[in-house]
N, C-alpha and C positions, 0 to 999 in steps of 0.2 A: 453316786453312781446314780441313782433314782431322779436328777436333772438331767444331765447327762442321755436321761431317756426322750426331753424332753430339747434336742437339735438336733437339725436336722441330720449331721453326719454318724455314721457307728451306729444306728437304731439296733439296728439286729445283732449287732452282739453286742452292745450295751444289754440288751437285755435281755440274752443267754445268756451273756457274764452274769448277771443281778438276780438270775432265775436258779442257775449251779447253785449262785450264794444260800439263795434258799434248799435248796433241792439240797444242801449236804447242813447246812440245822432241822436238817426235815420237817419243815412247811412245803409238804410237798402240794399240798393244792393251792399257797400263795404262790410254790414257785413255778406253777398250771397256770394260774391266771395272767402274768406276768406274760411266760409263755407263749400261750392260747390267743392272748394281745393280741403281743406283735406277728404270729401267725397270719391272725384275721386283718389284722389294721395297716401294716407297712409294704408299700408295695414290694418287688419281686415273690419271682414263682421258688416252691421245693428245690431248687438245686440252691436257692440260698437263704433255705433255711434250712441245709438237711443237719445243723445243729440244734435250732428248736425242735427242729421236728423228733430227736431224737432225746433231745432232753425230757421236751413234753410225751414218750411215748417209759421212758422209765418213772416217770412222776404218777400216771397211770399204775402202770406194772405194781408202785408202791401203795399206791391205794386201793389198789385186788380189784383194781378194771383192769381186767386183761385181754375185754374186747376190744378196748377202745385204745390197749397200745401195740396188740398185734396191727394195729391200722394202721398205726403212726409208721412201724415196723417195717409191716409192708412199698409205702408210701418210699419211705426209705432206697427200702433191699431196689427199689424202680430204677433209682436212679444209682446206687451207688451200694454194689453186692457187698462189698470190703467193708463201708462203714461202719468202724470200730467196734464192738461185738453184737451187728444187728442183727447177723445169721444165728448167729449159734440163743439171742435172744425170740426172736422169729421163729427161729425149728421147736425154744425148748415150750412154749407159748402156744404154738398150735397143735402138740404134742401131748396137750394137755387136757385141748379141748376136745378132744382124742375119747 
C-alpha cells in the first residue's frame, strides 16, 4: 500500500486507507502523519479530503488533542453535516470544552 502512495492516481484514497490501517492498530501518531501529509501535499479541496479530515480528527481525539479534533470536525461540518458521526463527535467535544 505504501508503494501506491508514490503513484499519481488514487493517492488520497490510498493515504486514507493506509492511515486507517495504522489507526486500527492503535498507532494514532503514525496514522496522523500519513493523513496530514496527504491533506497538506495532495491537490484538492476539503470536499475531496473529507475522509482524511475525519480520520485525522479521530487520531487527534485518540491522542487527547481535543481542540485539534474539534477543528477538523468543524471543517467537515461546513461541508456535510451528516458525514459519519461527526456531528455527535463535534458536539461532545464542544460540550467537554465548556
